[in-house]
Every structure is written in structure tokens, then in C-alpha cells.
GUPAKE-397302 format. One record per residue (C-alpha): residue in three letters; y negated, z, x negated. Coordinates in Angstrom, 3 decimals. Example, Ala and Ser with C-alpha at 12.3 -4.5 7.8 and 13.67 -1.06 7.14 Angstrom:
REM residues 2
+------+----------+----------+----------+
| rest |       py |       pz |       px |
+------+----------+----------+----------+
|  ALA |    4.500 |    7.800 |  -12.300 |
|  SER |    1.060 |    7.140 |  -13.670 |
+------+----------+----------+----------+
REM end
This chain:
REM residues 348
+------+----------+----------+----------+
| rest |       py |       pz |       px |
+------+----------+----------+----------+
|  MET | -133.948 |   69.633 |  -61.808 |
|  ALA | -134.048 |   66.427 |  -59.854 |
|  ALA | -136.428 |   65.847 |  -56.867 |
|  ILE | -135.460 |   63.531 |  -54.083 |
|  SER | -137.636 |   60.940 |  -52.424 |
|  LEU | -136.978 |   58.652 |  -49.405 |
|  GLN | -139.343 |   55.917 |  -48.467 |
|  GLY | -139.109 |   53.750 |  -45.378 |
|  ILE | -135.364 |   54.437 |  -44.866 |
|  THR | -133.755 |   52.765 |  -41.881 |
|  LYS | -130.097 |   52.483 |  -40.971 |
|  ASN | -128.856 |   50.052 |  -38.278 |
|  TRP | -125.398 |   49.988 |  -36.736 |
|  GLY | -125.353 |   46.645 |  -34.989 |
|  GLN | -128.129 |   46.781 |  -32.442 |
|  ALA | -128.455 |   50.488 |  -32.625 |
|  GLN | -130.888 |   52.118 |  -35.116 |
|  ALA | -129.704 |   55.527 |  -36.322 |
|  VAL | -132.552 |   56.182 |  -38.775 |
|  LYS | -136.002 |   54.755 |  -38.183 |
|  GLY | -138.361 |   54.607 |  -41.084 |
|  VAL | -137.781 |   58.020 |  -42.520 |
|  ASP | -140.065 |   59.197 |  -45.411 |
|  PHE | -139.838 |   62.589 |  -47.046 |
|  GLU | -139.759 |   64.188 |  -50.467 |
|  VAL | -137.772 |   67.232 |  -51.658 |
|  LYS | -139.191 |   69.200 |  -54.578 |
|  SER | -137.176 |   70.110 |  -57.527 |
|  GLY | -135.246 |   73.385 |  -56.940 |
|  ASN | -136.112 |   73.331 |  -53.191 |
|  PHE | -133.733 |   74.262 |  -50.340 |
|  THR | -134.470 |   71.708 |  -47.644 |
|  VAL | -132.813 |   71.620 |  -44.251 |
|  LEU | -132.411 |   68.540 |  -42.066 |
|  LEU | -132.482 |   70.010 |  -38.583 |
|  GLY | -132.007 |   68.434 |  -35.177 |
|  PRO | -129.765 |   68.010 |  -32.119 |
|  SER | -126.601 |   65.886 |  -32.225 |
|  GLY | -127.248 |   62.150 |  -32.694 |
|  CYS | -130.692 |   62.649 |  -34.231 |
|  GLY | -129.777 |   60.976 |  -37.568 |
|  LYS | -129.551 |   63.986 |  -39.824 |
|  SER | -125.980 |   63.413 |  -41.106 |
|  THR | -126.618 |   59.759 |  -41.474 |
|  THR | -129.593 |   60.443 |  -43.594 |
|  LEU | -127.529 |   62.794 |  -45.796 |
|  ARG | -124.850 |   60.245 |  -46.240 |
|  LEU | -127.486 |   57.641 |  -47.293 |
|  ILE | -128.718 |   60.063 |  -49.965 |
|  ALA | -125.100 |   60.667 |  -51.103 |
|  GLY | -124.483 |   56.939 |  -51.315 |
|  LEU | -121.613 |   57.043 |  -48.693 |
|  ASP | -123.604 |   54.567 |  -46.598 |
|  THR | -126.147 |   51.947 |  -47.617 |
|  PRO | -129.661 |   51.893 |  -45.935 |
|  SER | -130.659 |   48.750 |  -44.020 |
|  SER | -134.069 |   49.004 |  -45.607 |
|  GLY | -136.160 |   51.428 |  -47.733 |
|  SER | -135.531 |   53.172 |  -51.051 |
|  ILE | -134.059 |   56.326 |  -52.314 |
|  ARG | -134.952 |   58.077 |  -55.584 |
|  ILE | -133.283 |   61.061 |  -57.222 |
|  GLY | -135.442 |   62.353 |  -60.083 |
|  GLN | -136.854 |   59.336 |  -61.872 |
|  ARG | -133.986 |   57.025 |  -60.967 |
|  GLU | -133.789 |   54.459 |  -58.168 |
|  VAL | -130.425 |   55.102 |  -56.551 |
|  THR | -130.589 |   53.115 |  -53.327 |
|  HIS | -127.634 |   50.865 |  -54.140 |
|  LEU | -125.769 |   53.079 |  -56.732 |
|  PRO | -122.308 |   54.284 |  -55.867 |
|  PRO | -121.952 |   58.118 |  -55.209 |
|  ALA | -120.323 |   58.768 |  -58.602 |
|  GLN | -123.488 |   57.567 |  -60.387 |
|  ARG | -125.978 |   59.626 |  -58.463 |
|  LYS | -125.327 |   62.970 |  -60.102 |
|  ILE | -124.850 |   64.899 |  -56.873 |
|  SER | -122.305 |   67.184 |  -55.469 |
|  MET | -121.489 |   67.547 |  -51.790 |
|  VAL | -119.887 |   70.104 |  -49.414 |
|  PHE | -118.467 |   68.750 |  -46.187 |
|  GLN | -118.050 |   70.328 |  -42.872 |
|  SER | -114.240 |   70.256 |  -43.063 |
|  TYR | -114.204 |   71.707 |  -46.676 |
|  ALA | -111.906 |   68.769 |  -47.679 |
|  LEU | -109.548 |   70.948 |  -49.705 |
|  PHE | -106.122 |   69.570 |  -50.982 |
|  PRO | -103.493 |   71.722 |  -49.156 |
|  HIS | -100.986 |   71.230 |  -52.037 |
|  LEU | -103.207 |   72.317 |  -54.820 |
|  SER | -104.113 |   75.888 |  -55.820 |
|  VAL | -107.659 |   77.255 |  -55.646 |
|  ARG | -107.977 |   76.683 |  -59.377 |
|  ASP | -106.913 |   73.000 |  -59.159 |
|  ASN | -109.056 |   72.421 |  -56.104 |
|  ILE | -112.135 |   73.588 |  -57.960 |
|  LEU | -111.259 |   71.673 |  -61.123 |
|  PHE | -110.310 |   68.461 |  -59.248 |
|  GLY | -113.579 |   66.744 |  -59.691 |
|  VAL | -114.166 |   67.428 |  -63.368 |
|  ARG | -110.574 |   66.287 |  -64.111 |
|  VAL | -111.118 |   62.989 |  -62.174 |
|  ARG | -114.320 |   62.408 |  -64.173 |
|  ARG | -112.368 |   63.096 |  -67.347 |
|  GLU | -114.806 |   65.694 |  -68.621 |
|  PRO | -113.830 |   67.496 |  -71.874 |
|  ARG | -110.949 |   69.801 |  -71.171 |
|  GLN | -112.152 |   72.414 |  -73.659 |
|  HIS | -114.981 |   73.384 |  -71.228 |
|  HIS | -112.934 |   73.641 |  -68.132 |
|  ALA | -111.736 |   77.259 |  -68.541 |
|  SER | -115.253 |   78.642 |  -69.162 |
|  ARG | -116.789 |   76.680 |  -66.379 |
|  LEU | -114.001 |   77.780 |  -63.945 |
|  ALA | -114.431 |   81.435 |  -64.924 |
|  ARG | -118.157 |   81.222 |  -64.332 |
|  VAL | -117.731 |   79.704 |  -60.854 |
|  ALA | -114.991 |   82.097 |  -59.932 |
|  GLU | -117.055 |   85.042 |  -60.961 |
|  ILE | -120.183 |   83.850 |  -59.062 |
|  LEU | -118.117 |   83.274 |  -55.867 |
|  GLY | -115.725 |   86.150 |  -56.125 |
|  LEU | -112.663 |   83.839 |  -56.407 |
|  ALA | -111.033 |   85.190 |  -59.495 |
|  PRO | -108.265 |   87.008 |  -57.753 |
|  LEU | -107.444 |   83.992 |  -55.577 |
|  LEU | -107.169 |   81.235 |  -58.164 |
|  GLU | -103.433 |   80.835 |  -57.753 |
|  ARG | -103.393 |   80.743 |  -53.929 |
|  ARG | -103.160 |   77.614 |  -51.738 |
|  PRO | -105.807 |   76.878 |  -49.112 |
|  SER | -103.375 |   77.856 |  -46.356 |
|  GLN | -103.326 |   81.383 |  -47.855 |
|  LEU | -107.120 |   81.738 |  -47.551 |
|  SER | -109.405 |   82.855 |  -44.744 |
|  GLY | -112.194 |   80.444 |  -43.470 |
|  GLY | -114.793 |   82.093 |  -45.624 |
|  GLN | -112.656 |   81.920 |  -48.702 |
|  GLN | -111.940 |   78.251 |  -48.172 |
|  GLN | -115.743 |   77.729 |  -47.826 |
|  ARG | -116.244 |   79.433 |  -51.161 |
|  VAL | -113.679 |   77.164 |  -52.808 |
|  ALA | -115.587 |   74.123 |  -51.414 |
|  LEU | -118.772 |   75.544 |  -52.850 |
|  GLY | -117.004 |   76.247 |  -56.189 |
|  ARG | -115.985 |   72.596 |  -56.495 |
|  ALA | -119.631 |   71.620 |  -55.895 |
|  ILE | -121.033 |   74.170 |  -58.385 |
|  ILE | -118.635 |   73.364 |  -61.290 |
|  ALA | -119.847 |   69.748 |  -61.264 |
|  ASP | -123.227 |   71.073 |  -62.686 |
|  ALA | -125.000 |   68.420 |  -60.628 |
|  PRO | -128.700 |   69.034 |  -60.165 |
|  VAL | -128.452 |   68.033 |  -56.435 |
|  CYS | -126.160 |   69.476 |  -53.850 |
|  LEU | -125.804 |   68.059 |  -50.357 |
|  MET | -124.218 |   70.180 |  -47.495 |
|  ASP | -123.227 |   68.668 |  -44.146 |
|  GLU | -123.004 |   71.520 |  -41.579 |
|  PRO | -120.686 |   73.621 |  -43.995 |
|  LEU | -120.686 |   76.791 |  -41.703 |
|  SER | -119.898 |   75.254 |  -38.311 |
|  ASN | -116.144 |   76.168 |  -38.421 |
|  LEU | -116.844 |   79.870 |  -39.153 |
|  ASP | -117.303 |   82.708 |  -36.718 |
|  ALA | -120.761 |   84.177 |  -36.028 |
|  GLN | -120.529 |   87.121 |  -38.335 |
|  LEU | -119.007 |   85.098 |  -41.186 |
|  ARG | -121.698 |   82.481 |  -40.771 |
|  GLN | -124.375 |   85.125 |  -41.249 |
|  GLU | -122.734 |   86.362 |  -44.455 |
|  MET | -122.320 |   82.866 |  -45.818 |
|  ARG | -125.914 |   81.918 |  -44.989 |
|  ARG | -127.012 |   84.730 |  -47.346 |
|  GLU | -124.511 |   83.823 |  -49.949 |
|  ILE | -125.441 |   80.107 |  -50.040 |
|  ARG | -129.171 |   80.903 |  -50.196 |
|  ALA | -128.710 |   83.446 |  -52.982 |
|  LEU | -126.468 |   81.015 |  -54.872 |
|  GLN | -129.006 |   78.176 |  -54.563 |
|  GLN | -131.724 |   80.386 |  -55.849 |
|  GLN | -129.574 |   81.785 |  -58.731 |
|  LEU | -128.626 |   78.314 |  -59.956 |
|  GLY | -131.950 |   76.641 |  -59.178 |
|  MET | -130.290 |   73.698 |  -57.519 |
|  THR | -132.042 |   71.137 |  -55.405 |
|  MET | -130.274 |   71.433 |  -52.078 |
|  ILE | -130.359 |   69.474 |  -48.782 |
|  TYR | -128.542 |   71.115 |  -45.872 |
|  VAL | -127.751 |   69.606 |  -42.564 |
|  THR | -127.490 |   71.696 |  -39.455 |
|  HIS | -128.169 |   71.748 |  -35.703 |
|  ASP | -128.507 |   75.520 |  -35.811 |
|  GLN | -132.156 |   76.689 |  -36.040 |
|  THR | -131.165 |   80.135 |  -37.130 |
|  GLU | -129.624 |   78.602 |  -40.373 |
|  ALA | -132.728 |   76.602 |  -40.798 |
|  MET | -135.204 |   79.294 |  -40.383 |
|  SER | -133.355 |   81.900 |  -42.419 |
|  MET | -132.399 |   79.771 |  -45.415 |
|  ALA | -134.936 |   76.903 |  -45.968 |
|  ASP | -137.980 |   76.455 |  -48.051 |
|  GLN | -138.722 |   73.257 |  -46.088 |
|  VAL | -137.485 |   72.149 |  -42.726 |
|  ILE | -137.282 |   68.420 |  -41.677 |
|  LEU | -136.908 |   68.357 |  -37.941 |
|  LEU | -135.440 |   65.078 |  -36.709 |
|  ARG | -135.443 |   63.539 |  -33.278 |
|  ASP | -133.979 |   60.143 |  -32.338 |
|  GLY | -133.813 |   58.983 |  -35.962 |
|  LYS | -137.548 |   59.885 |  -36.730 |
|  ILE | -139.075 |   62.983 |  -38.307 |
|  GLU | -140.724 |   65.128 |  -35.660 |
|  GLN | -142.196 |   67.584 |  -38.152 |
|  ASP | -141.773 |   68.400 |  -41.841 |
|  ALA | -142.957 |   71.879 |  -42.695 |
|  PRO | -141.957 |   75.327 |  -44.078 |
|  PRO | -140.126 |   77.514 |  -41.406 |
|  ALA | -143.131 |   79.795 |  -40.772 |
|  GLN | -145.448 |   76.839 |  -40.147 |
|  LEU | -142.781 |   75.094 |  -37.897 |
|  TYR | -142.712 |   78.305 |  -35.805 |
|  ALA | -146.472 |   79.061 |  -35.726 |
|  GLN | -147.820 |   75.516 |  -35.765 |
|  PRO | -145.459 |   73.155 |  -33.876 |
|  ALA | -146.819 |   69.645 |  -33.904 |
|  THR | -145.142 |   68.673 |  -30.625 |
|  GLU | -143.442 |   70.097 |  -27.505 |
|  PHE | -140.086 |   69.153 |  -28.900 |
|  ALA | -140.661 |   71.143 |  -32.093 |
|  ALA | -142.103 |   74.057 |  -30.124 |
|  ARG | -138.999 |   74.233 |  -27.912 |
|  PHE | -136.376 |   73.529 |  -30.578 |
|  ILE | -137.579 |   76.463 |  -32.712 |
|  GLY | -137.352 |   79.992 |  -31.296 |
|  THR | -134.895 |   81.976 |  -29.238 |
|  PRO | -135.377 |   81.852 |  -26.237 |
|  PRO | -137.329 |   78.607 |  -26.619 |
|  MET | -140.988 |   78.400 |  -25.944 |
|  ASN | -142.115 |   78.411 |  -22.326 |
|  ILE | -143.746 |   75.006 |  -21.452 |
|  VAL | -145.444 |   74.836 |  -18.106 |
|  PRO | -147.701 |   72.266 |  -16.567 |
|  LEU | -151.359 |   73.073 |  -15.932 |
|  VAL | -153.228 |   71.860 |  -12.807 |
|  GLN | -156.962 |   71.422 |  -12.258 |
|  THR | -158.607 |   74.196 |  -10.197 |
|  ASN | -162.245 |   74.966 |   -9.426 |
|  GLY | -162.411 |   77.154 |  -12.577 |
|  GLY | -160.458 |   74.820 |  -14.882 |
|  LEU | -156.858 |   74.325 |  -15.870 |
|  ALA | -154.387 |   76.941 |  -14.532 |
|  ILE | -150.713 |   77.514 |  -13.865 |
|  GLU | -150.019 |   75.803 |  -10.456 |
|  GLY | -149.795 |   78.316 |   -7.700 |
|  SER | -150.847 |   81.317 |   -9.826 |
|  ALA | -153.417 |   83.681 |   -8.584 |
|  GLY | -154.794 |   84.410 |  -12.026 |
|  GLN | -157.960 |   82.961 |  -13.542 |
|  ALA | -157.958 |   79.594 |  -15.236 |
|  ILE | -156.187 |   79.352 |  -18.593 |
|  THR | -158.746 |   76.975 |  -20.114 |
|  PRO | -161.905 |   75.306 |  -18.723 |
|  GLY | -160.546 |   71.830 |  -19.303 |
|  ARG | -161.828 |   68.514 |  -17.970 |
|  ALA | -160.609 |   67.071 |  -14.625 |
|  ASP | -159.041 |   64.106 |  -16.473 |
|  GLU | -156.989 |   66.187 |  -18.882 |
|  GLN | -153.245 |   66.669 |  -18.315 |
|  TRP | -151.984 |   69.467 |  -20.478 |
|  ASN | -148.984 |   71.627 |  -20.712 |
|  LEU | -149.308 |   75.348 |  -21.627 |
|  GLY | -146.850 |   76.678 |  -24.302 |
|  LEU | -146.157 |   80.444 |  -24.567 |
|  ARG | -143.446 |   82.074 |  -26.649 |
|  PRO | -141.460 |   84.716 |  -24.788 |
|  GLU | -142.087 |   87.277 |  -27.541 |
|  HIS | -145.835 |   86.873 |  -27.040 |
|  ILE | -145.836 |   87.769 |  -23.425 |
|  ARG | -145.907 |   91.431 |  -22.436 |
|  LEU | -145.512 |   93.398 |  -19.271 |
|  ALA | -148.866 |   95.046 |  -18.408 |
|  ASP | -150.728 |   96.961 |  -15.824 |
|  SER | -153.134 |   94.051 |  -15.281 |
|  GLY | -152.665 |   90.417 |  -15.843 |
|  VAL | -151.023 |   87.429 |  -14.070 |
|  ALA | -149.073 |   88.361 |  -11.087 |
|  ALA | -145.380 |   87.428 |  -11.263 |
|  ALA | -142.054 |   88.254 |   -9.667 |
|  VAL | -138.836 |   88.955 |  -11.546 |
|  HIS | -136.376 |   86.084 |  -11.212 |
|  GLY | -133.542 |   87.339 |  -13.473 |
|  VAL | -132.919 |   89.854 |  -16.192 |
|  GLU | -130.581 |   89.555 |  -19.325 |
|  TYR | -130.038 |   92.581 |  -21.531 |
|  PHE | -129.098 |   92.012 |  -25.225 |
|  GLY | -129.227 |   95.506 |  -26.725 |
|  ALA | -132.325 |   95.339 |  -28.923 |
|  ASP | -134.311 |   93.523 |  -26.228 |
|  THR | -134.275 |   92.201 |  -22.660 |
|  ILE | -135.018 |   88.671 |  -21.578 |
|  ILE | -136.865 |   88.563 |  -18.197 |
|  GLY | -137.293 |   85.427 |  -16.137 |
|  ALA | -140.521 |   85.805 |  -14.103 |
|  ARG | -141.910 |   83.385 |  -11.480 |
|  VAL | -145.633 |   82.643 |  -11.864 |
|  GLY | -146.746 |   80.306 |   -9.209 |
|  THR | -144.344 |   77.343 |   -9.307 |
|  ALA | -143.348 |   78.000 |  -12.937 |
|  THR | -140.860 |   80.422 |  -14.507 |
|  LEU | -141.774 |   82.180 |  -17.696 |
|  LEU | -139.266 |   83.909 |  -20.019 |
|  VAL | -140.514 |   87.216 |  -21.403 |
|  ARG | -138.976 |   88.869 |  -24.344 |
|  ALA | -139.350 |   92.746 |  -24.150 |
|  PRO | -137.973 |   95.395 |  -26.423 |
|  GLY | -135.076 |   97.737 |  -25.256 |
|  GLN | -133.660 |   97.987 |  -21.845 |
|  LEU | -135.851 |   97.723 |  -18.711 |
|  ASP | -135.028 |   98.843 |  -15.231 |
|  LEU | -135.960 |   95.592 |  -13.423 |
|  ARG | -134.222 |   93.674 |  -10.689 |
|  ALA | -134.713 |   90.261 |   -9.142 |
|  GLY | -137.729 |   90.343 |   -6.814 |
|  ASP | -139.513 |   93.158 |   -8.491 |
|  PRO | -143.343 |   92.524 |   -8.852 |
|  VAL | -144.699 |   92.585 |  -12.472 |
|  ARG | -147.851 |   91.536 |  -14.212 |
|  LEU | -147.813 |   89.438 |  -17.433 |
|  ALA | -150.425 |   89.372 |  -20.209 |
|  TRP | -150.810 |   87.554 |  -23.511 |
|  GLN | -153.435 |   86.918 |  -26.112 |
|  ALA | -155.512 |   83.642 |  -25.868 |
|  SER | -154.592 |   83.087 |  -29.514 |
|  ASP | -150.958 |   82.883 |  -28.627 |
|  GLN | -151.451 |   79.901 |  -26.170 |
|  TYR | -150.436 |   76.427 |  -27.195 |
|  PHE | -151.573 |   73.305 |  -25.394 |
|  PHE | -149.761 |   69.947 |  -25.434 |
|  ASP | -150.669 |   66.610 |  -24.026 |
|  ARG | -148.359 |   66.003 |  -21.011 |
|  HIS | -147.745 |   62.344 |  -21.840 |
|  SER | -147.476 |   62.213 |  -25.580 |
|  GLY | -146.080 |   65.719 |  -26.158 |
|  MET | -148.415 |   66.147 |  -29.055 |
|  ARG | -150.233 |   69.572 |  -29.576 |
|  ARG | -153.814 |   69.614 |  -28.677 |
|  HIS | -154.808 |   73.037 |  -30.004 |
+------+----------+----------+----------+
REM end
């Protein structure tokens, strides 16, 4: 199976630069997610890999081939779009077979390949229907089927689940991941949804303003964020980031009555990072006052004022707390993250 390599890729639109010197590699058979907020360059990067746009500089390799200036048809890839791009006047059968027919692949193999794809995706009973007769999830499966039947070693997906409701997105996440593992495809998947990235990916490439913020497996991205941006983008609710100020004992949360968080030097300007799930309500710890409470069934999110900062705390179950109630917060020193206030880079 093909691996993908990008070296020094940039893309300019007039004076604006959408992609700024991106370098990364995708291993063969790997499920890689391009993750980031709107406008960060993830879809543009995918289009450059697909050949739908041409980079302003840099090179793209798929397997052992340099494909930077090759048209999409010569890159041996398949693609699934956000809109599904199904032909409304064609049946499911003809939509799936459309690509192989356009490429004039031998007709004697069409029936067996279609049967295999239909069985994998559960589309066999639907082959004669039109797209308008299908649910959103079924239409998504047809789009996947058209990509799978191409037998391309690389599959690119551009936010394919964004048009589905929450429950169906969850089901399709599992199906797409299982399908990728079953077929051993090299897959690059674009999304702004961190849940999709964390639950599906072998590797996550987090983009920000056209640059790579961090490239790591999901577990590492969560446990070892390289920057404040990465720390807050991954996790629900996001990581608490609060500024530390110099006290007689060291660096502490401004206005808090607790002891210093870290000895620190007087010239250091750090922010403290704490994930809500790492903070617990305790009999002793940092004094705080409840600011707000949100109940979600399995857990409760508590907003607590500590000095001049507000910390979100994720606690299991339902808690009988109201705004203004005094509480104490505790956490392990090993769960603290420190970031340089100016660069945003992680210090510890």
C-alpha cells in the first residue's frame, strides 16, 4: 500500500497564503486525520494531495512516485466528498460503478467487484434505488462504495460526516474505521471535529493558520500537547489555561489563597494548564466558589472561581451544587501543564 509524503508544501491565493510550508508523512495502511478549525488549511492540503489544486511550492509523493504535477486521474487515489456527489438520476448500482465505467475497466470484473462492495457496506438490497430514496447514512455508504470499488491504495475524505445527525455520525465513524482496517487502505480524513479525530485516527495532524501545530497519535496529542492551542483544541471541555503570577513563594494563580503552584523565577511568565477531568472536589485544597453548574447525565461540569480565574471541573454523576457554594479543588502535580505565556509553547 502507498505511503504519502509532503515536503515544503505551500499554497498561495494571491497575497494570501493558505498552506505555509507543510511537511508530513503518512505511513502505508495508516488512518491519518487532518484536524483544525475552519480556515486552517486542512481541506486545501487534501485538495493538493488529490491533484484538484496545484501547490505554489514543494513536492508530493504517493508511494515511490512524484505526483506534484500529475492530474488526479493518474494519482491512483479515490475521494469521498462532504456533499457525497451522487448522481440523482442514477441508481445506487450505477453510482457505485460510475468511476470504473468512465475509466473503461474490464466489464467482466464489474459484477464481482460490485457484489463485494455491496456486501461490505450492506447495500445489496438498495442497488436499484435512486439517491432520493435513501437516508443520509445510506447515501454516505454509496459514496464510500464508489471509492472502495476503485481499488485505489489511497482514499481521501473531506468532512464526509458533517451532513449527518449526531447518532448517525457515531455509527459511521465506527464503520469507516472498521472498513479502513479491513481493506488496509491508506486514508487521509479531514475534519474539524476532535471527537472524530480522537476516535478514528492512528495519527492526527493538527493544523493552525496553514501550519502544523502538532503531528502525533491521538493519545500523545491529549497527554503531551506541544502548545496551548493543541491543549485547548483537544478535550471536552477544553483544558483550563490560567495565568500565573509571582508571589513570595513562587508562581501561583492570581488572587488564590492556596500555596504556590511552582517555585518559578521572577522573570518567568507562565500559564497553568489543567484538564477539567483531572481536577476533583476535595475536603482540602484550593479554595473556590461555584460559578455555574451544567449536568450532562454521566457527569457534571462545574465552573469554579479561583482567585481571578475560572476553572472548569468535570465530576461524575449529578452534584447538588449551586452558584456561590464554597468548594475546594485538588489535583495531582503530575497533571499540571505549564506554557510560556508569549510563545504558547509547553514548558513542562
